C-alpha positions as CSV (number, residue, x, y, z in Angstrom):
1,M,8.8,-14.9,25.4
2,S,12.3,-13.6,26.1
3,Q,13.0,-16.6,28.1
4,H,11.9,-19.0,25.3
5,G,14.0,-17.5,22.5
6,D,15.5,-20.9,21.6
7,L,12.0,-22.3,20.9
8,M,11.2,-19.4,18.5
9,D,14.6,-19.9,16.8
10,R,13.8,-23.6,16.4
11,Y,10.7,-22.9,14.5
12,G,12.1,-19.8,12.7
13,A,9.4,-17.5,14.1
14,S,9.9,-13.8,14.7
15,I,7.9,-11.8,17.3
16,R,6.2,-8.5,16.2
17,I,4.3,-6.3,18.6
18,I,1.4,-4.4,16.8
19,G,-1.0,-2.0,18.3
20,R,-1.0,1.3,20.2
21,R,2.4,1.1,21.8
22,D,2.1,4.6,23.2
23,L,-0.5,3.3,25.6
24,L,2.0,0.8,27.2
25,R,4.2,1.5,30.2
26,E,7.8,2.2,29.5
27,D,9.1,-1.0,31.2
28,V,6.6,-3.1,29.3
29,K,7.8,-1.7,26.0
30,I,11.3,-2.4,26.9
31,E,10.5,-6.1,27.5
32,L,8.5,-6.4,24.3
33,D,11.2,-4.8,22.3
34,K,13.7,-7.2,23.9
35,A,11.6,-10.1,22.8
36,A,11.3,-8.8,19.2
37,A,15.0,-8.0,19.0
38,L,15.9,-11.6,19.9
39,T,13.9,-13.1,17.1
40,K,14.3,-10.5,14.4
41,G,16.6,-12.7,12.3
42,N,13.9,-15.5,12.0
43,N,11.9,-15.5,8.7
44,R,10.0,-18.7,8.5
45,A,7.0,-17.6,10.6
46,I,5.7,-14.5,12.3
47,L,4.1,-14.3,15.7
48,N,2.0,-11.1,16.0
49,V,1.3,-10.1,19.5
50,C,-1.6,-7.7,19.2
51,F,-1.3,-5.6,22.3
52,P,-3.0,-3.2,22.8
53,Y,-4.9,-3.5,19.7
54,T,-8.4,-3.0,18.1
55,S,-9.3,-3.4,14.5
56,R,-11.1,0.0,14.2
57,D,-8.0,1.8,15.5
58,E,-5.8,-0.1,13.0
59,I,-8.1,0.9,10.1
60,T,-8.4,4.5,11.3
61,T,-4.6,4.7,11.6
62,A,-4.2,3.3,8.1
63,V,-6.6,5.8,6.6
64,R,-4.8,8.7,8.5
65,E,-1.4,7.6,7.3
66,T,-2.7,7.3,3.7
67,V,-4.2,10.9,3.9
68,V,-1.0,12.2,5.1
69,D,0.9,10.5,2.3
70,Y,-1.5,11.8,-0.3
71,L,-1.1,15.4,0.9
72,K,2.6,15.3,0.0
73,P,3.6,16.4,-3.5
74,V,5.1,13.6,-5.6
75,P,8.9,14.0,-6.1
76,P,9.5,16.9,-8.5
77,R,9.6,15.8,-12.1
78,R,11.5,17.8,-14.6
79,R,9.5,19.2,-17.5
80,P,10.4,17.5,-20.8
81,F,11.1,20.8,-22.4
82,S,11.9,24.2,-20.8
83,E,11.9,27.5,-22.4
84,T,15.7,28.0,-22.0
85,H,16.3,24.5,-23.5
86,I,14.0,25.2,-26.6
87,A,15.6,28.6,-27.2
88,R,19.1,27.3,-26.9
89,N,18.5,24.4,-29.5
90,I,16.8,26.7,-32.0
91,R,19.7,29.1,-31.8
92,A,22.2,26.3,-32.3
93,R,20.2,24.9,-35.2
94,H,20.0,28.3,-37.1
95,V,23.7,29.2,-36.4
96,H,24.6,26.4,-38.9
97,S,22.0,27.4,-41.4
98,G,22.9,31.1,-41.3
99,Q,19.4,32.3,-40.4
100,E,19.1,36.0,-39.3
101,P,18.9,36.6,-35.6
102,K,15.5,38.2,-36.1
103,D,14.1,35.0,-37.5
104,M,15.7,33.0,-34.8
105,S,14.2,35.0,-32.1
106,R,10.7,34.7,-33.7
107,D,11.0,30.9,-34.1
108,A,12.1,30.7,-30.5
109,E,9.2,32.7,-29.2
110,A,6.7,30.6,-31.1
111,A,8.2,27.4,-29.8
112,V,8.2,28.7,-26.1
113,E,4.6,29.8,-26.5
114,A,3.5,26.5,-27.9
115,E,5.3,24.6,-25.0
116,T,3.8,26.9,-22.5
117,S,0.4,26.3,-23.9
118,D,0.8,22.6,-23.8
119,S,2.1,22.7,-20.2
120,V,-0.9,24.8,-19.0
121,S,-3.4,22.5,-20.7
122,S,-1.8,19.4,-19.2
123,S,-1.8,20.9,-15.8
124,T,-5.5,21.6,-15.5
125,T,-8.4,19.2,-15.0
126,L,-12.1,19.4,-15.7
127,H,-13.6,18.3,-12.4
128,P,-16.9,16.4,-12.6
129,G,-19.9,18.1,-11.1
130,S,-18.4,21.5,-11.0
131,S,-16.8,22.4,-14.3
132,A,-19.5,20.8,-16.4
133,S,-22.0,23.5,-15.1
134,T,-19.7,26.5,-14.7
135,G,-17.4,25.9,-17.6
136,Q,-14.4,26.7,-15.3
137,L,-11.2,24.7,-15.3
138,E,-9.7,24.1,-11.9
139,D,-6.0,23.5,-11.4
140,N,-5.3,19.8,-10.6
141,M,-3.4,20.7,-7.4
142,T,-0.3,21.5,-9.5
143,T,2.4,23.9,-8.4
144,D,5.4,25.0,-10.4
145,T,8.7,25.2,-8.7
146,S,12.3,26.0,-9.7
147,I,15.4,24.2,-8.4
148,N,18.8,25.7,-9.5
149,G,17.1,27.6,-12.3
150,T,15.5,24.4,-13.7
151,E,11.7,24.3,-13.8
152,Y,9.8,21.5,-12.2
153,S,6.2,20.5,-11.8
154,A,5.1,19.3,-8.3
155,V,1.8,17.4,-8.4
156,L,-0.2,15.9,-5.5
157,P,-1.0,12.3,-5.9
158,D,-4.5,11.5,-7.4
159,V,-6.9,10.4,-4.7
160,E,-8.6,8.0,-7.2
161,A,-5.4,5.9,-6.9
162,I,-6.3,5.1,-3.3
163,T,-7.2,1.3,-3.3
164,P,-7.6,-1.5,-0.8
165,T,-4.0,-2.4,-1.7
166,V,-2.8,1.2,-0.6
167,L,-4.7,0.9,2.6
168,E,-3.2,-2.7,3.2
169,E,0.3,-1.2,3.0
170,H,-0.5,1.0,6.0
171,M,-2.0,-1.7,8.2
172,F,-0.2,-3.1,11.2
173,T,0.0,-6.5,9.6
174,H,1.1,-5.1,6.1
175,D,4.2,-7.4,5.9
176,T,2.5,-10.6,7.0
177,P,0.8,-13.2,4.9
178,P,-3.0,-13.2,4.4
179,L,-5.1,-14.4,7.3
180,E,-6.3,-18.0,6.5
181,L,-7.5,-19.4,9.9
182,L,-9.0,-17.5,12.8
183,V,-9.9,-19.2,16.0
184,R,-12.0,-17.5,18.6
185,T,-12.2,-19.0,22.1
186,S,-14.6,-18.3,25.0
187,G,-17.7,-19.5,23.1
188,V,-18.6,-16.0,22.0
189,E,-19.4,-16.0,18.3
190,R,-18.3,-12.6,17.2
191,L,-14.9,-11.0,16.2
192,S,-15.0,-8.3,19.0
193,D,-13.2,-5.7,16.9
194,F,-10.3,-8.0,16.0
195,M,-8.8,-8.6,12.6
196,L,-11.8,-7.1,10.8
197,W,-9.7,-5.9,7.7
198,Q,-7.6,-9.0,7.6
199,C,-10.6,-11.4,7.3
200,H,-11.4,-12.1,3.6
201,E,-13.5,-14.4,1.5
202,H,-11.1,-17.4,2.1
203,T,-10.6,-16.9,5.8
204,T,-11.8,-19.8,7.9
205,I,-13.3,-18.6,11.2
206,R,-13.9,-21.1,14.0
207,F,-15.5,-20.5,17.4
208,L,-14.6,-22.6,20.3
209,K,-16.3,-22.9,23.7
210,C,-13.1,-23.4,25.7
211,L,-11.4,-20.5,27.3
212,W,-8.1,-19.3,26.1
213,P,-6.0,-20.8,29.0
214,E,-7.7,-24.1,28.2
215,F,-6.9,-24.0,24.5
216,D,-4.2,-26.7,23.8
217,L,-3.1,-29.0,21.0
218,W,-6.1,-31.2,21.4
219,H,-8.5,-28.3,20.7
220,F,-6.4,-27.0,17.8
221,L,-5.8,-30.2,15.8
222,P,-9.4,-30.8,14.9
223,V,-9.6,-27.2,13.7
224,L,-6.4,-27.5,11.7
225,W,-7.4,-30.9,10.1
226,E,-10.8,-29.4,9.0
227,W,-9.1,-26.3,7.6
228,Q,-6.6,-28.5,5.7
229,W,-9.5,-30.5,4.2
230,Q,-11.3,-27.4,3.1
231,Q,-8.1,-26.0,1.5
232,R,-7.6,-29.2,-0.4
233,R,-11.3,-29.3,-1.5
234,R,-11.0,-25.7,-2.7
235,I,-7.9,-26.4,-4.7
236,L,-9.5,-29.4,-6.3
237,T,-12.6,-27.5,-7.1
238,S,-10.5,-24.8,-8.7
239,W,-8.4,-27.4,-10.6
240,N,-11.4,-29.1,-11.9
241,G,-13.0,-25.9,-13.1
242,N,-9.8,-25.0,-15.0
243,S,-9.6,-28.5,-16.6
244,H,-13.2,-28.2,-17.8
245,A,-12.3,-24.7,-19.3
246,L,-9.4,-26.1,-21.1
247,G,-11.5,-28.6,-22.8
248,P,-10.9,-32.4,-23.6
249,G,-7.4,-33.4,-24.5
250,K,-5.8,-30.3,-23.0
251,V,-5.1,-31.4,-19.5
252,Q,-1.7,-32.8,-18.8
């Protein structure tokens, strides 16, 4: 690959090595990194070299990294109102009105108590299945910290926010376009633990009986033409469905 960098530049393709790099020998990693560095400025296409790679390992790695991310507290967020801030504002307000210091202190204590009560109620959560039967409120993984005398609330991310999109961001192919065409050679009709996550409802999968060294342009062109025809048919079907939904006289 390093010897054909001009070919990669001609098509604007960048080489990316994905998989368990820690299983490779050091001299192999150096050559792979050299090939990737030569094409890192190309942005028209991506050539993923999956080596060494299995899809189950990729999914496991993505789940592990997601768990690690969700065990980290979110960046500290400042409370909208602190006790010191409330008391200072009340004192400043009553200085102009001429209120007695005793009344000022009483108002400040009441405001602080109300703010503290709101803060406590907002940092607790009634967990389904446990609180309903015991009547206990459990803390929603919330910790209070103080930075330079200012109170902050550090909260762990909500696990309910973990979606397929979140896992997608941790896949080896997170920055590549969706998989549209997958060609499997050797005549074996199975994916063999390859790109299991990336295959979706619109992925076209073709199994060819030729071996990989025999796979050339003449094997690829019929597959590519068929895929293009299917894409065109899907687009036309979608367009016709939308035109019927719009009703007569509304299609331009």
